BARO-576643 format. One record per residue (C-alpha): residue in one letter; residue number from 0; y, z, x. Coordinates in nm, 4 decimals. Each point is the difference from the previous one (the first is absolute). Layout:
N
 resn resi       c2       c3       c1
    A  NUM        Y        Z        X
...
% end
This chain:
301
 resn resi       c2       c3       c1
    M    0   1.2458  -2.0320   0.1252
    T    1  -0.0437  -0.3517  -0.1321
    E    2  -0.3164  -0.2046   0.0019
    S    3   0.1448  -0.2362   0.2632
    K    4   0.0668   0.2941   0.2288
    I    5  -0.3517   0.1274  -0.0494
    Q    6  -0.1364  -0.3296   0.1260
    N    7   0.1935   0.0429   0.3238
    P    8  -0.2424   0.1293   0.2683
    K    9   0.2538   0.2578   0.1188
    S   10   0.0329   0.1297  -0.3544
    K   11  -0.3783   0.0281  -0.0268
    I   12  -0.0021   0.2074   0.3166
    A   13   0.2704   0.2250  -0.1467
    I   14  -0.2010   0.0391  -0.3215
    W   15  -0.3139   0.1102   0.1817
    L   16   0.1971   0.2300   0.2286
    A   17   0.1363   0.1667  -0.3126
    A   18  -0.3567   0.0342  -0.1313
    I   19  -0.1146   0.1529   0.3302
    R   20   0.2707   0.2706  -0.0328
    P   21   0.0793   0.0463   0.3719
    K   22   0.1724   0.3346  -0.0617
    T   23  -0.3324   0.1531  -0.1036
    L   24  -0.1937  -0.1134   0.3072
    G   25   0.1106   0.3012   0.2029
    A   26  -0.2474   0.2003  -0.2070
    A   27  -0.2784  -0.2089   0.1565
    V   28   0.1399   0.0011   0.3545
    A   29   0.0794   0.3723   0.0248
    P   30  -0.3522   0.1503  -0.0250
    V   31  -0.1363  -0.2574   0.2448
    L   32   0.2747   0.0913   0.2460
    V   33  -0.0708   0.3716  -0.0396
    G   34  -0.3769  -0.0426   0.0325
    T   35   0.0426  -0.2205   0.3065
    A   36   0.2332   0.2499   0.1695
    M   37  -0.2519   0.2770  -0.0583
    A   38  -0.2812  -0.2168   0.1379
    W   39   0.2156  -0.0789   0.3047
    E   40   0.0669   0.3695   0.0664
    A   41  -0.3720   0.0755  -0.0329
    G   42  -0.0913  -0.2736   0.2488
    G   43  -0.1634  -0.2191  -0.2633
    F   44   0.2582  -0.2783  -0.0415
    H   45  -0.1516  -0.3447  -0.0674
    A   46   0.2537  -0.2822  -0.0303
    G   47  -0.2266  -0.2416  -0.1882
    A   48  -0.1019   0.2557  -0.2604
    A   49   0.3615   0.1110  -0.0450
    L   50   0.1212  -0.3559  -0.0606
    W   51  -0.2766  -0.0834  -0.2475
    A   52   0.0598   0.3295  -0.1804
    L   53   0.3698  -0.0878  -0.0299
    L   54  -0.0760  -0.3485  -0.1322
    G   55  -0.2488   0.1364  -0.2523
    A   56   0.2440   0.2660  -0.1201
    L   57   0.2788  -0.2550  -0.0466
    L   58  -0.2258  -0.2372  -0.1925
    I   59  -0.1212   0.2766  -0.2323
    Q   60   0.3601   0.1025  -0.0679
    I   61   0.1022  -0.3601  -0.0717
    G   62  -0.3045  -0.0517  -0.2216
    T   63   0.0881   0.3153  -0.1929
    N   64   0.3569  -0.1247  -0.0461
    F   65  -0.1242  -0.3369  -0.1275
    S   66  -0.2436   0.1705  -0.2362
    N   67   0.2775   0.2268  -0.1274
    D   68   0.2319  -0.2967  -0.0554
    Y   69  -0.2713  -0.1735  -0.2034
    A   70  -0.1251   0.2984  -0.2020
    D   71   0.3375   0.1549  -0.0860
    Y   72   0.1130  -0.3349  -0.1394
    L   73  -0.3095  -0.0340  -0.2194
    K   74   0.0306   0.3592  -0.1233
    G   75   0.3687  -0.0336  -0.0814
    A   76   0.1260   0.2519   0.2551
    D   77   0.2071  -0.2721   0.1698
    T   78   0.2409  -0.1618  -0.2462
    S   79   0.3371  -0.1731   0.0075
    A   80   0.1573   0.3460  -0.0345
    R   81  -0.1473   0.1079   0.3337
    K   82   0.2386   0.2064   0.2162
    G   83  -0.1933  -0.0330   0.3242
    P   84  -0.0283  -0.2811   0.2552
    L   85  -0.1247  -0.3450  -0.0993
    R   86  -0.3604  -0.0318  -0.1168
    V   87  -0.0975  -0.3611   0.0416
    T   88  -0.2587  -0.0223  -0.2793
    Q   89   0.2319   0.1540  -0.2578
    A   90   0.2835  -0.2259   0.1178
    G   91  -0.2146  -0.3105  -0.0562
    L   92   0.0094  -0.0980   0.3680
    V   93  -0.3778   0.0340   0.0425
    T   94  -0.2524  -0.0487  -0.2801
    P   95  -0.2387   0.2870  -0.0790
    T   96  -0.2952  -0.2207   0.1006
    T   97   0.1543  -0.0762   0.3380
    M   98   0.0809   0.3653   0.0618
    K   99  -0.3541   0.0995  -0.0923
    R  100  -0.1401  -0.2522   0.2475
    A  101   0.2401   0.1171   0.2695
    T  102  -0.1139   0.3582  -0.0587
    V  103  -0.3663  -0.0926   0.0408
    L  104   0.0784  -0.2028   0.3132
    V  105   0.1951   0.2776   0.1698
    F  106  -0.2622   0.2644  -0.0754
    A  107  -0.2682  -0.2393   0.1307
    L  108   0.1997  -0.0417   0.3217
    A  109   0.0276   0.3784   0.0244
    F  110  -0.3782   0.0273  -0.0177
    V  111  -0.0399  -0.2683   0.2675
    A  112   0.2501   0.1830   0.2210
    G  113  -0.2106   0.3125  -0.0425
    L  114  -0.3265  -0.1578   0.1153
    Y  115   0.0719   0.0783   0.3648
    L  116   0.0893   0.3567  -0.0925
    I  117  -0.3228   0.0319  -0.1998
    W  118  -0.1963  -0.1304   0.2994
    R  119   0.1727   0.2556   0.2223
    G  120   0.0070   0.3002  -0.2343
    G  121  -0.3021  -0.0562  -0.2237
    W  122  -0.0554   0.0896  -0.3649
    P  123   0.2853   0.2572  -0.0238
    I  124   0.2510  -0.2793   0.0638
    L  125  -0.1763  -0.2268  -0.2492
    L  126   0.0289   0.2768  -0.2611
    I  127   0.3682   0.0603   0.0811
    G  128   0.0760  -0.3720  -0.0187
    V  129  -0.1770  -0.0551  -0.3303
    L  130   0.1566   0.3081  -0.1612
    S  131   0.3462  -0.0935   0.1309
    I  132  -0.0233  -0.3499  -0.1470
    L  133  -0.1439   0.1368  -0.3247
    S  134   0.2826   0.2527  -0.0335
    G  135   0.2505  -0.2789   0.0661
    V  136  -0.1479  -0.2049  -0.2835
    L  137  -0.0311   0.2936  -0.2397
    Y  138   0.3550   0.1133   0.0722
    T  139   0.1261  -0.1967  -0.3006
    V  140  -0.2905  -0.2258  -0.1073
    G  141  -0.2261   0.1041  -0.2837
    R  142   0.0183   0.2175  -0.3068
    Y  143  -0.0286   0.3203   0.2026
    S  144   0.2112  -0.1027   0.3004
    L  145   0.1224   0.2746   0.2311
    A  146   0.3721  -0.0550  -0.0532
    Y  147  -0.0322  -0.0008  -0.3785
    L  148  -0.1987   0.3245   0.0003
    G  149   0.2373   0.1803   0.2360
    L  150  -0.2558   0.0139   0.2824
    A  151   0.1700  -0.2437   0.2373
    D  152   0.1848   0.2755   0.1889
    L  153  -0.3267   0.1717   0.0920
    F  154  -0.1642  -0.3209   0.1179
    V  155   0.3089  -0.0996   0.2020
    L  156  -0.0045   0.3429   0.1652
    I  157  -0.3667  -0.0325   0.0966
    F  158  -0.0250  -0.3675   0.0952
    F  159   0.3368  -0.0313   0.1769
    G  160  -0.0547   0.3414   0.1538
    P  161  -0.3187   0.1509   0.1456
    V  162  -0.2140  -0.3055  -0.0803
    A  163   0.2312  -0.2444   0.1799
    V  164   0.0853   0.2308   0.2903
    G  165  -0.3562   0.1232   0.0361
    G  166  -0.1452  -0.3500  -0.0280
    T  167   0.2397  -0.1342   0.2634
    Y  168  -0.0855   0.2852   0.2346
    Y  169  -0.3737  -0.0344  -0.0603
    V  170  -0.0265  -0.3736   0.0729
    Q  171   0.1647   0.0656   0.3351
    A  172  -0.1365   0.3368   0.1160
    L  173  -0.3293  -0.0325  -0.1957
    E  174   0.0298   0.3631  -0.1052
    I  175   0.2109   0.2008  -0.2409
    N  176   0.1321   0.3560  -0.0268
    T  177   0.1784   0.2176  -0.2525
    T  178   0.3339  -0.0148   0.1845
    V  179   0.0154  -0.3775  -0.0440
    L  180  -0.0778   0.0299  -0.3701
    A  181   0.2577   0.2766  -0.0448
    V  182   0.2707  -0.2052   0.1719
    G  183  -0.0983  -0.2909  -0.2236
    F  184   0.1428   0.1762  -0.3021
    A  185   0.3531  -0.0385   0.1433
    P  186   0.0311  -0.3801  -0.0322
    G  187  -0.1911   0.0267  -0.3262
    L  188   0.2609   0.2373  -0.1404
    L  189   0.2853  -0.2289   0.1008
    A  190  -0.1822  -0.2997  -0.1499
    V  191  -0.0125   0.1980  -0.3253
    A  192   0.3773   0.0481   0.0347
    I  193   0.0426  -0.3799   0.0040
    L  194  -0.2033  -0.0229  -0.3191
    L  195   0.2062   0.2773  -0.1598
    V  196   0.3266  -0.1889   0.0542
    N  197  -0.1520  -0.2966  -0.1798
    N  198  -0.1286   0.2142  -0.2869
    I  199   0.3233   0.1972  -0.0403
    R  200   0.1956  -0.3238  -0.0270
    D  201  -0.2459  -0.1543  -0.2469
    I  202  -0.0619   0.3064  -0.2163
    E  203   0.1299  -0.1532  -0.3231
    E  204  -0.1723  -0.3385   0.0427
    D  205  -0.3252   0.1727   0.0982
    R  206   0.0188   0.2297  -0.3027
    Q  207   0.0454  -0.2958  -0.2345
    A  208  -0.2890  -0.1888   0.1637
    G  209  -0.2360   0.2978  -0.0245
    K  210  -0.0069   0.0400   0.3784
    K  211  -0.0507   0.3757   0.0235
    T  212   0.1099   0.0713   0.3557
    L  213   0.0515   0.3609   0.1050
    V  214   0.3740  -0.0536  -0.0453
    V  215  -0.0545  -0.1240  -0.3564
    R  216  -0.2355   0.2883  -0.0760
    L  217   0.2028   0.2805   0.1600
    G  218   0.3559  -0.1313   0.0131
    K  219   0.2593  -0.1294   0.2449
    G  220   0.0804   0.3500   0.1253
    F  221  -0.3634   0.0518   0.0952
    G  222  -0.0009  -0.3325   0.1836
    I  223   0.3064   0.0922   0.2044
    G  224  -0.1449   0.3414   0.0778
    L  225  -0.3278  -0.1593   0.1087
    Y  226   0.1925  -0.2415   0.2229
    A  227   0.1663   0.2965   0.1741
    F  228  -0.3362   0.1756   0.0339
    C  229  -0.1581  -0.3092   0.1592
    V  230   0.2726  -0.0188   0.2649
    V  231  -0.0040   0.3728   0.0783
    A  232  -0.3810   0.0196   0.0119
    A  233  -0.0190  -0.3035   0.2295
    V  234   0.2401   0.1473   0.2565
    L  235  -0.1718   0.3407  -0.0119
    I  236  -0.3462  -0.1372   0.0839
    P  237   0.0718  -0.0419   0.3762
    L  238   0.1571   0.3486   0.0025
    W  239  -0.3131   0.1428  -0.1614
    I  240  -0.2246  -0.1750   0.2527
    H  241   0.2112   0.1259   0.2911
    L  242  -0.0189   0.3568  -0.1294
    L  243  -0.3781  -0.0265  -0.0221
    T  244  -0.0628  -0.1768   0.3316
    E  245   0.3113   0.0739   0.2102
    Q  246  -0.0014  -0.3670   0.0925
    H  247   0.2027  -0.3132  -0.0804
    A  248   0.3332   0.1777  -0.0321
    W  249   0.1918  -0.3275   0.0264
    A  250  -0.1647  -0.1242  -0.3198
    M  251   0.2154   0.2519  -0.1860
    S  252   0.2929  -0.2331   0.0715
    V  253  -0.0824  -0.1604  -0.3359
    L  254   0.2220   0.2706  -0.1499
    V  255   0.2818  -0.2467   0.0634
    V  256  -0.1132  -0.2149  -0.2930
    V  257   0.1281   0.2682  -0.2371
    L  258   0.3512  -0.1114   0.0931
    F  259  -0.0839  -0.3536  -0.1117
    A  260  -0.1603   0.1265  -0.3204
    L  261   0.2961   0.2062  -0.1207
    P  262   0.2185  -0.2991  -0.1063
    I  263  -0.2984  -0.1476  -0.1852
    L  264  -0.0570   0.3246  -0.1897
    H  265   0.3709   0.0234  -0.0790
    T  266  -0.0051  -0.3473  -0.1544
    L  267  -0.3161   0.0761  -0.1988
    L  268   0.1654   0.3135  -0.1399
    T  269   0.3428  -0.1419  -0.0801
    E  270  -0.0403  -0.3721  -0.0753
    P  271  -0.0753  -0.0738  -0.3689
    D  272  -0.0192  -0.3793   0.0406
    P  273  -0.3580  -0.1110   0.0788
    V  274   0.1258  -0.3150   0.1739
    A  275   0.1836   0.2158   0.2536
    L  276  -0.3343   0.1497   0.1063
    N  277  -0.1338  -0.3338   0.1304
    P  278   0.1318   0.0531   0.3576
    L  279  -0.1860   0.3312   0.0138
    L  280  -0.3328  -0.1828   0.0081
    G  281   0.0828  -0.1590   0.3350
    A  282   0.1666   0.3197   0.1205
    T  283  -0.3160   0.2022  -0.0664
    G  284  -0.2102  -0.2681   0.1677
    R  285   0.2228   0.0330   0.3084
    L  286  -0.0369   0.3768  -0.0242
    L  287  -0.3771  -0.0413   0.0251
    L  288   0.0285  -0.2330   0.2998
    I  289   0.2434   0.2338   0.1778
    Y  290  -0.2383   0.2885  -0.0605
    S  291  -0.2999  -0.1904   0.1364
    I  292   0.1882  -0.1184   0.3094
    V  293   0.1473   0.3427   0.0805
    F  294  -0.3335   0.1708  -0.0642
    S  295  -0.1947  -0.2503   0.2116
    I  296   0.2342   0.0330   0.2976
    G  297   0.0053   0.3769  -0.0324
    W  298  -0.3806   0.0219  -0.0254
    V  299  -0.0669  -0.1855   0.3257
    L  300   0.2712   0.1804   0.2026
% end
């Protein structure tokens, strides 16, 4: 992209859309949808709280993406040899200073969006919000960042899982229970699967940059196996809950997502070209959205 094109307002919009990474936003939407469906079924649905929770989740995800774009460039993880989708800082389309400012702005907006939720839910929501933003920043920023230590998968599981689902439920119903938290692990597991596709594709670049993801530490085969485990565990959670409670049988319809996951696993197992794995990021994001929609409908039936 030339400098003249960058000056075009439409090109600027395209640049920032690339930085936002729309294909990853399903990870923010899914737990809010699941938590809202569970609040609805329990008679605690609150439209205002649900909408503000969704906005806050999206802003935290975007802020994390901006922070990752900025930090991976500075640490040398994103280079001209990158196999994945465009990273605007590495490509020279946005300066590191501008990306840093954008990151601060988006996280500030996320905090502002959470003020109503804090007013409604009290200090637990303040704690969740602060920790969520902090984990987004520490994902790749700093000497001991989560992604570079191989801890990102655990934090994605927790914060895109029971924390997000439980927080969404709590700000609406103003109570929480173990079933909600248990269900929360399902979208968390599938969010980890999105991360695994990224890390499997980037294993060589991450190894060279000293980014010790679980895939770098334990190998590509482990990453593919963990991807399969995340999908299977996610679809078994509603079955487990039904066996314990004899309720919400329709939620087990999420078993259908296994059919969508099989082609993804086949590609991960057979495709040696990292570039060919790029479509799997969006495919896994869609898998998460399909799961959350099917689960939500099944839960309220």
